[in-house]
N, CA, C and O of each residue as an XYZ file, in Angstrom:
652
protein
N       0.737     -0.974     -0.175
C      -0.052     -0.160      0.163
C       1.370      1.273     -0.093
O       2.582      1.378      0.091
N       0.248      2.109     -0.599
C       1.075      3.605     -0.869
C       0.561      4.433      0.175
O      -0.626      4.251      0.443
N       1.167      5.285      0.813
C       0.983      6.275      1.813
C       0.358      6.719      1.108
O       0.498      6.901     -0.102
N      -0.866      7.085      2.176
C      -2.169      8.598      1.755
C      -1.483      9.822      1.305
O      -0.359     10.075      1.739
N      -2.175     10.733      0.325
C      -2.028     11.639     -0.203
C      -1.411     12.874      1.148
O      -1.232     12.423      2.279
N      -1.188     14.103      0.917
C      -0.641     15.003      1.462
C      -2.184     16.183      2.011
O      -2.933     16.738      1.208
N      -2.286     16.288      3.618
C      -3.490     17.132      3.498
C      -3.824     18.382      3.091
O      -4.936     18.858      2.865
N      -2.358     19.034      2.998
C      -2.314     20.386      2.851
C      -3.256     21.047      1.695
O      -4.091     21.936      1.865
N      -2.932     20.429      0.551
C      -3.588     21.202     -0.770
C      -5.042     21.331     -0.257
O      -5.625     22.374      0.040
N      -5.622     19.768     -0.201
C      -7.375     19.966     -0.144
C      -7.489     20.868      1.057
O      -8.259     21.813      0.886
N      -6.798     20.782      2.437
C      -7.420     21.692      3.171
C      -7.022     23.289      2.651
O      -7.736     24.042      3.313
N      -6.376     23.883      1.958
C      -6.166     24.549      1.499
C      -6.947     25.481      0.348
O      -7.126     26.685      0.168
N      -7.273     24.367     -0.255
C      -8.836     25.003     -0.950
C      -9.953     25.022     -0.258
O     -10.483     26.121     -0.420
N     -10.651     24.254      0.525
C     -11.256     24.077      1.496
C     -11.378     25.424      2.532
O     -12.462     25.777      2.996
N     -10.212     26.054      2.794
C      -9.907     26.773      3.708
C      -9.780     28.114      3.028
O      -9.534     29.011      3.835
N      -9.865     28.451      1.945
C      -9.703     30.010      0.894
C     -11.449     29.955      0.502
O     -12.105     30.962      0.236
N     -11.953     28.661      0.536
C     -13.488     28.489      0.123
C     -14.186     29.265      1.453
O     -14.683     30.379      1.291
N     -14.192     28.674      2.647
C     -14.459     29.353      4.028
C     -14.064     30.873      3.794
O     -14.904     31.774      3.797
N     -12.929     31.040      3.624
C     -12.743     32.609      3.909
C     -13.434     33.455      2.576
O     -13.560     34.679      2.618
N     -13.645     33.056      1.995
C     -14.237     33.900      0.481
C     -15.217     34.053      1.235
O     -15.308     35.151      1.783
N     -16.386     32.899      1.546
C     -17.445     32.848      1.916
C     -17.673     33.804      2.941
O     -18.648     34.555      2.974
N     -16.623     33.757      3.901
C     -17.112     34.514      5.013
C     -16.798     36.188      5.303
O     -17.329     37.116      5.914
N     -15.673     35.967      4.519
C     -15.284     37.438      4.267
C     -15.424     38.240      4.133
O     -15.149     39.284      4.724
N     -16.575     37.639      2.132
C     -16.906     38.870      1.282
C     -17.802     39.145      1.861
O     -18.378     38.251      2.480
N     -18.379     40.715      1.916
C     -19.893     41.101      2.384
C     -20.689     40.535      0.720
O     -20.559     40.308     -0.483
N     -21.641     40.576      2.052
C     -22.984     39.953      1.308
C     -22.863     38.001      1.308
O     -23.662     37.139      1.674
N     -21.369     37.920      0.668
C     -21.590     36.252      0.867
C     -21.467     35.724      1.739
O     -21.387     34.498      1.817
N     -21.407     36.688      2.850
C     -21.148     36.003      4.140
C     -22.296     35.681      4.599
O     -22.173     35.032      5.638
N     -23.421     35.853      4.272
C     -24.703     36.060      4.864
C     -24.865     34.198      4.752
O     -25.581     33.632      5.578
N     -24.370     33.648      4.019
C     -24.705     32.317      3.733
C     -24.260     31.759      5.123
O     -24.861     30.910      5.782
N     -23.360     32.249      5.374
C     -22.684     31.340      6.602
C     -24.324     31.503      8.364
O     -24.333     30.977      9.476
N     -25.289     32.405      7.710
C     -26.490     32.457      8.763
C     -27.178     31.223      8.955
O     -27.716     30.657      9.907
N     -26.976     30.969      7.656
C     -27.484     29.327      7.902
C     -26.736     28.191      8.316
O     -26.082     27.370      7.673
N     -27.070     28.374     10.021
C     -26.345     27.117     10.534
C     -24.771     27.073      9.610
O     -24.476     25.968      9.155
N     -23.698     28.353      9.315
C     -22.314     28.211      9.503
C     -22.351     27.095      7.751
O     -21.545     26.167      7.675
N     -23.117     27.304      6.808
C     -23.166     26.672      5.574
C     -22.170     27.002      4.904
O     -21.652     25.987      4.441
N     -21.756     27.713      4.681
C     -20.066     28.080      4.063
C     -19.223     27.056      4.511
O     -18.755     26.149      3.822
N     -19.002     27.323      6.109
C     -17.871     26.719      6.745
C     -18.350     25.022      6.484
O     -17.554     24.338      5.840
N     -19.242     24.565      6.831
C     -19.854     23.612      6.610
C     -19.646     22.693      4.979
O     -19.299     21.553      4.668
N     -20.069     23.903      4.261
C     -19.178     23.357      2.679
C     -17.641     23.417      2.784
O     -17.020     22.516      2.219
N     -17.007     24.298      3.389
C     -15.878     24.054      2.635
C     -15.102     22.770      3.349
O     -14.093     22.249      2.873
N     -15.535     22.494      4.164
C     -15.269     21.222      5.449
C     -15.496     20.078      4.647
O     -14.679     19.169      4.493
N     -16.776     20.150      4.072
C     -16.893     19.000      2.950
C     -16.261     18.644      1.355
O     -16.065     17.642      0.667
N     -16.066     20.255      1.241
C     -15.268     20.232     -0.190
C     -13.604     19.529      0.233
O     -13.040     18.795     -0.578
N     -13.091     19.808      1.316
C     -11.981     19.611      1.480
C     -11.711     18.190      1.311
O     -10.706     17.695      0.801
N     -12.848     17.515      1.859
C     -12.813     16.089      1.919
C     -13.084     15.250      0.551
O     -12.673     14.094      0.450
N     -13.791     15.891     -0.487
C     -13.969     15.549     -1.294
C     -12.798     15.402     -2.697
O     -12.502     14.560     -3.545
N     -12.256     17.263     -2.164
C     -10.783     16.806     -2.813
C      -9.844     16.293     -2.439
O      -8.972     16.293     -3.307
N      -9.463     15.674     -1.241
C      -8.544     14.634     -0.762
C      -9.088     13.374     -1.159
O      -8.227     12.543     -1.448
N     -10.497     12.926     -1.273
C     -10.912     11.882     -1.954
C     -10.588     11.807     -2.928
O     -10.502     10.657     -3.359
N     -10.198     12.995     -3.905
C     -10.195     12.760     -5.372
C      -8.312     12.310     -5.604
O      -7.856     11.741     -6.596
N      -7.816     12.595     -4.843
C      -6.234     12.359     -4.512
C      -6.109     10.589     -4.309
O      -5.153      9.976     -4.785
N      -7.089      9.981     -3.626
C      -6.674      8.717     -3.456
C      -6.953      7.874     -4.263
O      -8.041      8.002     -4.824
N      -6.134      6.766     -4.604
C      -5.700      5.862     -5.798
C      -6.306      4.711     -5.204
O      -6.174      4.556     -3.990
N      -7.051      3.753     -5.983
C      -6.773      2.108     -5.279
C      -6.175      1.603     -4.425
O      -6.600      1.229     -3.332
N      -4.824      1.524     -4.966
C      -3.378      1.324     -3.997
C      -3.384      1.919     -2.706
O      -2.402      1.586     -2.042
N      -4.226      2.745     -2.094
C      -3.876      3.653     -0.940
C      -4.669      3.008     -0.210
O      -5.536      2.266     -0.674
N      -4.447      3.235      1.218
C      -5.309      2.809      2.213
C      -6.929      3.415      2.062
O      -7.151      4.218      1.156
N      -7.468      3.213      2.509
C      -8.828      3.552      2.072
C      -9.066      4.972      2.652
O      -7.997      5.554      2.833
N     -10.042      5.619      2.959
C     -10.969      7.104      3.458
C     -10.957      6.703      5.078
O     -11.042      5.478      5.163
N     -10.883      7.312      6.347
C     -11.058      7.321      7.317
C     -11.690      8.237      8.088
O     -11.784      9.420      7.759
N     -12.256      7.653      9.375
C     -12.840      9.101      9.774
C     -11.933      9.873      9.898
O     -11.853     10.983      9.372
N     -10.775      9.102     10.961
C      -9.610     10.468     11.524
C      -9.501     11.548     10.316
O      -9.736     12.756     10.350
N      -8.990     10.580      9.036
C      -8.497     11.252      8.259
C      -9.124     12.939      8.064
O      -8.489     13.991      8.139
N     -10.778     12.695      7.760
C     -11.550     13.456      7.684
C     -11.523     14.428      8.760
O     -11.217     15.527      8.297
N     -11.707     14.459      9.918
C     -11.446     14.909     11.270
C     -10.096     15.942     11.113
O     -10.085     17.058     11.633
N      -9.166     15.496     10.460
C      -7.854     16.067     10.790
C      -8.068     17.375      9.643
O      -8.068     18.582      9.886
N      -8.234     16.732      8.427
C      -8.604     17.280      7.687
C      -9.518     18.673      7.715
O      -9.103     19.787      7.396
N     -10.996     18.310      8.217
C     -11.822     19.676      8.599
C     -10.448     20.566      9.524
O     -10.088     21.697      9.196
N      -9.974     19.969     10.417
C      -9.560     21.196     11.753
C      -8.664     21.935     10.727
O      -8.817     23.113     10.406
N      -7.846     21.220     10.320
C      -6.887     21.841      9.466
C      -7.369     22.861      8.204
O      -6.665     23.833      7.929
N      -8.348     22.640      7.615
C      -9.398     23.680      7.171
C      -9.903     24.678      7.695
O     -10.086     25.790      7.200
N     -10.194     24.209      8.955
C     -10.488     25.332      9.519
C      -9.467     26.487      9.759
O      -9.549     27.680      9.470
N      -8.160     25.544     10.575
C      -7.546     26.526     10.851
C      -6.976     27.699      9.998
O      -6.725     28.813     10.457
N      -6.735     27.166      8.191
C      -6.452     28.046      7.354
C      -7.407     28.959      6.952
O      -7.140     30.003      6.358
N      -8.536     28.583      7.268
C     -10.014     29.635      6.642
C      -9.922     30.655      8.030
O     -10.256     31.839      8.071
N      -9.432     29.927      9.013
C      -9.457     31.505      9.921
C      -8.334     32.439     10.006
O      -8.296     33.573     10.484
N      -7.491     31.782      9.485
C      -6.178     32.729      9.388
C      -6.616     33.462      7.795
O      -6.918     34.650      7.911
N      -6.670     33.022      6.648
C      -7.272     33.691      5.816
C      -8.329     34.937      5.715
O      -8.096     36.066      5.284
N      -9.965     34.243      6.405
C     -10.831     34.694      6.415
C     -10.493     36.170      7.505
O     -11.284     37.109      7.414
N      -9.598     36.250      8.250
C      -9.372     37.104      9.192
C      -8.215     38.176      8.172
O      -8.792     39.147      7.682
N      -7.277     38.107      7.968
C      -6.826     38.686      6.952
C      -7.426     39.129      5.614
O      -6.696     39.808      4.893
N      -8.750     38.814      5.158
C      -9.346     39.138      3.861
C     -10.359     40.261      4.716
O     -10.494     41.408      4.289
N     -11.052     39.783      5.979
C     -11.811     40.876      6.563
C     -10.945     42.116      7.180
O     -11.517     43.198      7.314
N      -9.965     42.016      7.450
C      -9.176     43.377      7.625
C      -8.696     44.006      6.367
O      -8.550     45.207      6.138
N      -8.445     42.845      5.483
C      -8.392     43.976      4.290
C      -9.538     45.093      3.271
O      -9.513     46.106      2.572
N     -10.233     44.309      3.668
C     -11.756     44.484      2.924
C     -12.104     45.570      3.803
O     -12.717     46.487      3.258
N     -11.892     45.674      4.872
C     -12.002     47.203      6.294
C     -11.233     47.961      6.097
O     -11.512     49.102      6.464
N     -10.057     47.760      5.510
C      -9.454     49.226      5.238
C      -9.328     49.078      4.226
O      -8.166     49.350      3.926
N     -10.092     48.663      3.118
C     -10.064     50.047      1.835
C     -11.538     50.079      1.679
O     -12.135     50.857      0.934
N     -12.058     49.218      2.401
C     -13.462     50.096      2.216
C     -14.183     50.360      3.515
O     -15.345     50.699      3.295
N     -13.921     50.323      4.606
C     -14.187     50.629      5.863
C     -15.480     49.625      6.070
O     -15.664     48.643      5.351
N     -16.307     49.993      7.103
C     -17.043     49.119      7.935
C     -18.436     48.596      6.862
O     -19.584     48.616      7.308
N     -18.229     48.287      5.882
C     -19.346     47.973      5.251
C     -20.535     47.288      5.828
O     -21.625     47.746      5.485
N     -20.523     46.289      6.629
C     -21.491     45.492      7.262
C     -22.644     46.728      7.976
O     -23.856     46.867      7.810
N     -21.578     47.556      8.874
C     -22.926     48.344      9.321
C     -23.584     49.503      8.744
O     -24.602     50.096      9.101
N     -22.778     49.701      7.768
C     -23.260     50.650      6.327
C     -24.275     50.149      5.970
O     -25.392     50.667      5.986
N     -23.885     48.744      5.495
C     -25.465     48.441      4.739
C     -26.216     48.272      6.009
O     -27.186     48.956      5.683
N     -26.508     47.857      7.264
C     -27.174     47.220      8.071
C     -28.300     48.648      8.519
O     -29.510     48.667      8.746
N     -27.170     49.830      8.509
C     -27.913     51.158      8.754
C     -28.782     51.572      7.543
O     -29.857     52.155      7.683
N     -28.312     51.274      6.485
C     -29.250     51.936      5.107
C     -30.822     50.839      5.193
O     -31.989     51.153      4.960
N     -30.386     49.860      5.507
C     -31.677     48.744      5.727
C     -32.626     49.636      6.710
O     -33.714     50.156      6.460
N     -31.865     49.640      7.899
C     -32.884     50.592      9.289
C     -33.501     51.694      8.645
O     -34.729     51.738      8.577
N     -32.740     52.653      8.131
C     -33.472     54.212      7.139
C     -34.168     53.894      6.633
O     -35.150     54.580      6.917
N     -34.521     52.853      5.603
C     -35.089     52.594      4.339
C     -36.813     51.734      5.318
O     -38.004     51.994      5.148
N     -36.383     51.095      5.919
C     -37.118     50.902      6.884
C     -38.353     51.773      7.956
O     -39.410     51.575      8.555
N     -37.306     52.859      7.665
C     -38.730     54.031      8.505
C     -38.338     53.116     10.512
O     -39.212     53.357     11.346
N     -37.665     52.623     10.778
C     -37.184     52.135     12.307
C     -36.572     53.436     13.112
O     -35.520     53.891     12.665
N     -37.054     53.955     14.066
C     -36.628     55.146     15.019
C     -35.638     54.227     15.913
O     -36.178     53.422     16.673
N     -34.319     54.288     15.876
C     -33.535     54.003     16.962
C     -33.393     54.786     18.022
O     -33.628     55.932     17.639
N     -33.023     54.775     19.634
C     -32.978     55.228     20.473
C     -31.836     55.888     20.283
O     -30.980     55.138     19.814
N     -31.385     57.215     20.489
C     -30.218     58.224     19.993
C     -29.032     57.754     20.332
O     -28.030     58.270     19.837
N     -28.917     56.587     21.323
C     -27.873     56.734     22.026
C     -27.661     55.615     21.327
O     -26.481     55.285     21.447
N     -28.554     54.541     20.338
C     -27.666     52.960     19.951
C     -27.493     53.549     18.799
O     -26.683     53.027     18.033
N     -28.166     54.723     18.393
C     -27.682     55.265     16.912
C     -26.453     55.750     16.845
O     -25.858     55.597     15.778
N     -25.903     56.317     17.749
C     -24.813     57.482     18.653
C     -23.028     56.084     18.336
O     -21.953     56.267     17.766
N     -23.703     54.705     19.161
C     -22.882     53.785     19.139
C     -22.612     53.186     17.714
O     -21.435     53.001     17.406
N     -23.548     52.882     16.865
C     -23.507     52.104     15.859
C     -22.603     53.546     14.556
O     -22.240     53.244     13.420
N     -22.470     54.800     15.087
C     -21.961     55.612     14.131
C     -21.009     55.171     14.372
O     -20.724     54.230     13.631
N     -19.810     55.557     15.623
C     -18.968     55.357     16.775
C     -18.284     53.982     15.963
O     -17.091     53.880     15.677
N     -19.306     53.003     15.682
C     -18.179     52.006     15.448
C     -18.336     52.185     13.967
O     -17.365     51.582     13.510
N     -18.792     52.514     13.299
C     -18.340     52.926     11.609
C     -17.589     54.018     11.732
O     -17.188     54.518     10.681
N     -17.380     54.372     12.442
C     -15.883     55.452     12.096
C     -14.672     55.021     13.172
O     -13.747     55.823     13.299
N     -14.649     53.951     13.845
C     -13.869     53.537     14.096
C     -12.741     52.071     13.453
O     -13.309     51.151     12.864
N     -11.433     52.026     13.620
C     -10.588     51.369     12.509
C     -10.168     50.244     13.219
O     -10.061     50.391     14.437
N      -9.862     48.976     12.660
C      -9.227     47.997     13.002
C      -7.719     48.543     13.839
O      -6.830     49.375     13.662
N      -8.218     47.162     15.144
C      -7.193     47.539     16.007
C      -6.170     45.959     16.236
O      -6.684     44.841     16.282
N      -4.989     46.171     16.329
C      -4.430     44.938     16.430
C      -5.123     44.031     17.837
O      -4.627     42.908     17.737
N      -5.665     44.047     18.564
C      -6.397     43.909     19.616
C      -7.566     43.424     19.149
O      -7.742     42.231     19.395
N      -8.404     43.963     18.563
C      -9.609     43.780     17.434
C      -9.251     42.653     16.958
O      -9.962     41.668     17.161
N      -7.933     42.545     16.136
C      -7.853     41.627     15.080
C      -7.660     40.340     15.707
O      -7.875     39.236     15.206
N      -7.209     40.623     16.916
C      -6.838     38.796     17.074
C      -7.729     38.564     17.920
O      -7.681     37.490     18.520
N      -8.710     39.437     18.180
C     -10.076     38.658     18.482
C     -10.825     38.048     17.663
O     -11.420     36.985     17.843
N     -10.803     38.990     16.364
C     -11.657     38.001     15.527
C     -10.645     36.850     15.131
O     -11.013     35.806     14.592
N      -9.550     37.095     15.399
C      -8.696     35.529     14.624
C      -9.459     34.642     15.775
O     -10.311     33.892     15.297
N      -9.333     34.591     17.030
C      -9.566     33.914     17.991
C     -11.171     33.391     17.883
O     -11.632     32.311     18.253
N     -11.610     34.117     17.478
C     -13.251     33.751     17.486
C     -13.188     33.250     15.958
O     -13.343     32.034     16.070
N     -13.082     33.465     14.952
C     -12.888     32.779     13.685
C     -12.187     31.614     13.709
O     -12.460     30.801     12.827
N     -11.140     31.267     14.701
C     -10.538     29.820     14.908
C     -11.582     28.854     15.479
O     -11.728     27.668     15.181
N     -12.259     29.563     16.327
C     -13.020     28.689     17.229
C     -14.494     28.274     16.252
O     -14.743     27.069     16.223
N     -15.187     28.942     15.691
C     -15.941     28.782     14.774
C     -15.335     27.947     13.667
O     -15.844     26.843     13.478
N     -14.423     28.284     12.989
C     -14.310     27.578     11.754
C     -13.769     26.311     12.102
O     -14.109     25.367     11.389
N     -12.982     26.088     13.071
C     -12.447     24.883     13.021
C     -13.783     23.801     13.460
O     -13.887     22.676     12.972
N     -14.569     24.263     14.270
C     -15.672     23.300     14.846
C     -16.430     22.987     13.736
O     -16.484     21.824     13.336
N     -17.179     24.121     13.046
C     -17.998     23.932     11.596
C     -17.201     23.206     10.569
O     -17.933     22.535      9.841
N     -16.173     23.139     10.331
C     -15.201     22.536      9.277
C     -14.950     21.223      9.461
O     -14.690     20.489      8.507
N     -15.001     20.797     10.709
C     -14.858     19.522     11.306
C     -16.131     18.687     11.065
O     -16.246     17.537     10.641
N     -16.831     19.369     11.360
C     -17.885     18.844     11.090
C     -19.075     18.772      9.222
O     -20.078     18.178      8.827
N     -18.284     19.578      8.791
C     -18.163     19.500      7.357
C     -17.290     18.236      6.766
O     -17.541     17.664      5.705
N     -16.755     18.076      7.212
C     -15.618     16.862      7.580
C     -16.401     15.606      7.615
O     -16.886     15.200      6.559
N     -16.556     15.027      8.580
C     -17.474     14.549      9.383
C     -18.963     14.053      8.168
O     -19.427     12.934      7.951
N     -19.320     15.263      7.654
C     -20.494     15.066      6.515
C     -19.504     14.046      5.190
O     -19.708     12.963      4.642
N     -18.603     14.902      5.117
C     -17.742     14.082      4.192
C     -17.837     12.715      4.200
O     -18.373     12.001      3.352
N     -17.078     12.279      5.589
C     -16.534     11.065      5.976
C     -17.837     10.409      5.523
O     -17.638      9.702      4.534
N     -19.201     10.420      5.964
C     -20.429      9.772      5.875
C     -20.847      9.532      4.503
O     -21.426      8.472      4.266
N     -20.570     10.636      3.260
C     -20.463     10.913      1.741
C     -19.463      9.733      1.222
O     -19.811      8.743      0.578
N     -18.862      9.882      1.416
C     -17.905      9.257      0.635
C     -16.328      8.046      1.372
O     -15.185      7.719      1.052
N     -17.374      7.794      2.518
C     -16.960      6.504      3.149
C     -16.391      5.224      2.354
O     -15.708      5.841      1.536
N     -16.292      4.524      2.185
C     -15.562      3.356      1.565
C     -16.808      2.413      1.788
O     -16.805      1.947      2.928
N     -17.674      2.080      1.157
C     -19.320      1.051      0.740
C     -19.076     -0.358      1.477
O     -18.403     -1.023      0.689
N     -19.238     -0.845      2.234
C     -19.282     -2.051      2.514
C     -19.438     -3.161      1.491
O     -20.524     -3.123      0.914
N     -18.596     -4.169      1.112
C     -19.252     -4.995      0.607
C     -19.562     -6.365      1.269
O     -18.871     -7.027      2.043
N     -21.122     -6.671      0.609
C     -21.251     -7.882      1.707
C     -22.553     -8.242      1.020
O     -23.223     -9.193      1.425
């Protein structure tokens, strides 16, 4: 039996898919549905890994999928945080601006102190502490849900029992 292929490239593909879905304004709304974009990235990492397996290699195991999902989550958290910081530096806080536009179009009257806090948040720039906090949150969420996506991939792509 030949050794299994390296997990890095499939995890990189899945992680970049997650980062793109999570960090691009508007597209990130996919994650409002039970972190569907993160689950998809973990699932696709297993799919890409399965494509590299040949019949003379050991078959896919659940451990492979868990490790692949976790590595995908780490890559996604780092790349997603970097993309989010770049988007915020280039375009500002688009998410809050969009939310405020929707609130104003709906003619919702916010309390003045809440509206002032939101406006202060729109003017605020990203800080090192804020970036580190964002990375920690992204690490937790991305690793958890991409690992679940990897396990979903395991249930779909596991070797079928011959019986």
